C-alpha positions in Angstrom: 36.3 -47.8 44.9 38.1 -50.9 43.6 41.2 -52.1 45.1 43.8 -54.4 43.7 42.3 -57.9 43.4 38.7 -56.8 43.3 36.6 -56.9 40.0 33.1 -55.9 39.0 30.6 -57.3 36.4 28.4 -54.7 35.0 25.7 -54.2 32.4 25.6 -50.8 30.8 22.3 -49.8 29.2 22.9 -47.9 26.1 19.5 -47.5 25.0 17.5 -49.7 22.4 19.5 -50.3 19.2 18.4 -52.8 16.6 21.3 -55.2 15.7 21.9 -58.3 13.7 23.0 -61.2 16.0 23.4 -64.9 16.1 24.3 -67.3 18.7 28.1 -68.1 19.5 27.3 -71.8 18.6 26.9 -70.6 14.9 30.6 -69.4 14.8 33.1 -71.9 13.3 36.6 -71.5 14.5 39.3 -73.0 12.0 43.1 -72.3 12.1 42.8 -69.4 14.6 40.1 -67.7 12.4 36.3 -67.4 12.9 33.7 -68.0 10.3 29.9 -68.1 9.8 28.1 -69.9 7.0 25.6 -67.6 5.1 22.5 -68.7 3.3 21.3 -66.0 0.9 17.6 -66.3 -0.3 18.6 -65.7 -3.9 20.9 -68.7 -4.0 18.3 -71.4 -3.4 19.6 -74.8 -4.1 23.4 -73.7 -4.0 25.9 -74.2 -1.2 26.2 -71.8 1.9 28.9 -69.2 1.6 31.6 -69.2 4.3 32.2 -65.6 5.5 35.3 -64.8 7.8 34.3 -62.5 10.6 36.5 -60.5 13.2 35.4 -59.2 16.6 38.7 -57.5 17.1 37.1 -54.2 17.2 34.5 -55.2 19.7 36.5 -57.1 22.1 
């Protein structure tokens, strides 16, 4: 049992799930918003696209 002032760090095994991921260093923060830059194979020679992301539902 935990009492006031105590805490626990835990890893919860949810099985094997395949997910798309990227390192935190790839996230660009600007004006309180978070973005990633996306390179799409079909846009060879064009600029990267800037996509806003939100982790609100996962945090």
